[in-house]
Every structure is written in C-alpha cells, then in structure tokens.
C-alpha positions, 0 to 999 in steps of 0.5 A: 402776291399774297393770293398767289402764295396762298394758292400755291400753298393750298395746291401743295397741301391738296397733293399731300394725301393723293397719289401723284407722279412724285419722285419721292416716296412717302411712307407714313412719317418718312419721305425718301427722295433718290437724288439721281432721279432729278428731284424738283422743288415740287417733289420736295414739297410733296414731303412737306409735312413728313417728320423724316426726310431722306435724301439718298444715293448721289451728290446733293449738289444736283438738288441745288437747282431745285432750291434756286427758286424765286423768293415766292417759293422761299416762303415754304418750309419743310416740317422735318425734324430729322434729315437723313443723308444716305449714301450721299455726298453732302457739300457745305454749299448745299447745306447753306441753301438747304437750311432755309427750308428745314428750319425745324430740323434738330436731327442730322444723320449721315449714313454711309455718306461724305462731306465735301467743301468743309476744308476751309473754316466756315465764316458764315453762320449757317446755324441749322439748330441741330441738337442731334448728330448720327454718323453710321459707317462714316470714315474719319468721323470726328473730323467730320463732326468738327466740320459740322460743329460750325453748322450748329453753333458749336458742339456745346449745343449737341444733346445726342451724338451717335458714331456707329460702325465707323472704325472709332478707337477713341474720342479726341480730347478736344471734342470730349471737352466741348460736349458739355451738354451731351445727354446721350452718346452711342459708340456701338459697333466700333473697335473701341477697347477699355483704354480707348474709353478711358482716354476720352472720359476726361475729368469734367467731360460728359457731366450731363450724360445720362445714356451711354451705348458701347454695344458690340465694341472690343471691351473685355475688362468689366472692372476697368469699365466700371471704374472708368465710368464712376465719375458719370454720376448722372448715368441712367442708361448703360448698354454694354451688350455684345462685348466679351466679359467672360469672367467679370471680377466681383470688386466693382461697386456701381455708384449710379442709380440706373434705369436700364443696365444691358449686359446681354450677349456678353458671355457672362457665367455668373452675376454675383458681386458686380451688378448695380444694386440700383437698377430698374430694367436689367437685361442679362439675356443670351449669356451662360448663366446657370444660376442667378445670385444676389438681391436686386430690390428695385428691379422691375423688368428682368430678362434672363432669356436664352441662358442655361438656367435649370430652375426658376430663380427665387423671386423673393430676391426681386420684390418689385419685379413685374416683368420676367423673361426666362424663355429659352433656358433648360427649366424642366419643372415648375413646382407649386411654390415656384408658380405661386411667386409668379402671380404678382407679375404683369408679364411673363415669357417662359416658353422654349424651356425643356419641360418634363411633362410627368405626373407631378408637372401635370398636377401643376397644369391648372396652376400654370393655366392661371398665369395665361393672361400674363404669358406673352408666348402661350400656348405656342412656346410651352411644349413638352420635351419629355417623356418621349411619348409627349415630346412636341406636345403643347402643354395645353393639350396634355390629358390630365386624366387620372387614368393616363397619369397613373395607368400602371398604378391603376392596373395594379389596383385593378388586378389586386382588386379582381384577384381579391374578389375572385378569392372571396367568391371562391371561398363563398362557393366552397362553403356552399358546396361543403354544406351540401 
C-alpha cells in the first residue's frame, strides 16, 4: 500500500511542470479551476504546489465527487495558503470536506460569491485555521462573516479582515468586540461615513490594529475621523484616499507614530496643521495643493504628484527625505539652490511639469543632468512647455550653446563691434588722405 502511495505521488509531481490536459490553469504561483468544467481530483492535484487556488464560476458542490475519493488519495494535501472563491456558491458541506485537503490555508477570499447551508449553527468543528478573510462585493457581508467564524474557531483568531465594495455602512458591535487580535482592517469602497466609523470603533475594540484602510468611502469630516481614531495607539498604516476632505480643520493632533499616511485624491487644498508629525511615508498625490506648509522631520517618502504646485517645496523642512515625487505639477523653473537640495535624494520623479526652457533654465541644465541617476522618469518626462519655439522638446536635447541662448545680445555686439571697426578704419583712411 505504501508503495502505491509513493507511485501516485511521484506521478503527480512529474505532471506538475509539464503541459497536460488539465482543466485548471496554472499561472506561476496561482492555479485557477473553472467549476463548471467537471473538475476531477487529478485536476486539483495539478495545482498541488501552487500558493493560491481559485475555484470560480459555479456551485462548488459539483466538486464533491472529486473529493469523495478513497482513503488512499486522502494522503495528499494541497499546499495553498490562499483559497479564492470567485463568482461561486460555497456550501458548508463542501468546506467540511475541502478542509482536509487545504490544511496549510490561512487566507480565505470570497469574490462575488455566496455562502449556503450556514443557516443552522454548526456543531462540528471544521477549524480551517484561517487567519485572514476577504469579502469582495458580497451582500450581507457581516452575517456571512459570523457564519464563517465557526470555520476558524471564532473571530478572535482573525489577524486580517477585508470587506470591500459590499455596501457596508458600519461594523456591528458584536463583531467589533470579537476582533480583539485583528491587525489589519480594510473597509474600502463602501458607503461608510464618519458616524458609521464612530459606531464600530468602540472602547476596548481593535486594540491590536496596525493597518486601517477606508479608501473610497463616504468620509467628509477629517477632524471627526482624527478624533475617532485617537484610541488606536498601535495604528501605523492609515489609508484615507479617494474621500472628500475639501477643507480639513487644523485642530487635529495625531498621537500615533505612522509608517504610512495616505491622503491621495481627497481634494485637499492646504496641509497646515492636520498632518501627523510622526510619519515616514506620506502620500498627498492627486489633490489641489498649491504650496506645502509645515515641517515633517521623519518623512522619508513624499508623494506630491499631480497637484497644483508652482515651485519646489523647501526640502529643508524634510531633513530625512530620500524619495520625492513632484511630477504632474505646474513647476516651471528649478534654480541652482533648489537643485542643490535634491542631491541627497535616492529617488526623484519630477517630469510632467510646465518647464520654461529659457536661458536661465538652460544654464542650470548641467546641474539637472547630475541628478539623472536618481530620476525615474528621465528623459521622457522632462519636456519644455515654453517658449513656443521649444514646446515639446526634450530637455536633454536642448542646445546650450552661447549663440542660441544669447542670439540677440550677440547680434547687437557684432553690429556695435563692426560699426566701431568701420569707424576706426574711416578715421585712419581720412588721416592718410589728408597727409598727402
């Protein structure tokens, strides 16, 4: 019997890297199986060592015959750490069987999928050891999370929870109170307002939370969000992008020390007074900033791309800055002093600005070229906007000859010089003639 086990294992492994007639599609670390194509156990074994297994498009109960195999085949285990159900109907009965084959899975994803057969309380201990659950475009999402809690031995075991684009207005208290060990929460793409956030951030909840994503929600009061999140002392990564914080008040004082603070695409027009002082990665891209005020001593990466800046911010206010993005603004000129402040950077992206390639700018071209090794978008992003004669010309292709830059002055000097020489010659000729 053991030799038969070994022969089957060797046979499946030999198939892994060969092109065989499998109904599942292997793409590097991901294996995708269409449910409606009568997947067999052998098809699943073709995905044995993939890190991600996707079962898509259909009712997973159709796969039960593939799992109803002899005890010999139950010696095989799939190596996946992530299981994804896409546009699928997933039953309690299937998960009871399937968990024996995915003993290493820790991440469960339901993408446009539904759960069935969870109406009654589950007495059997399925225990799939999941520490991460993601629901994408799933209706009645939190009732489904409660159903799934029995699969993982309770919500207290969860480290990461994502409920994305699922019409969530808040998180029920009975769920918030159970997520005591949660490290990351993503509620992006939901019609969640400040009141909804305040409702589920209860005292004693989310004490271990380090990452919170509230992107593309219905948030408008930045001050209320700041006050609501004050109790999350361990919060390190906060993503608030694609909300509408048109005029944030300056009375907010963040107590946390952030690694990442993302306020891109939030319509902000100024930055004074409400940004956290302790932050390493700050994303303010795609806003309406005309100036950048304040001092951020710890910021290492700063993204100011696609704003309305007309000049380079003073980098003296960011002594530890190493990575800067200022592309897509209205900066027309970079002076010698401004360029000198960029030499300490390790990465710079400054293309897509309205550069005015006048004589003063051309004189700085050599200093600009010294930064080429740091520029991610050189040379294609650095194009002259004016004067009209150079519009669309790459800065690297601009002639820096003395004649081209000072043509008018040189012509005047030539005319004056020529006139002077002619005058001298006329005087000399006149004196020679009068002596005779």
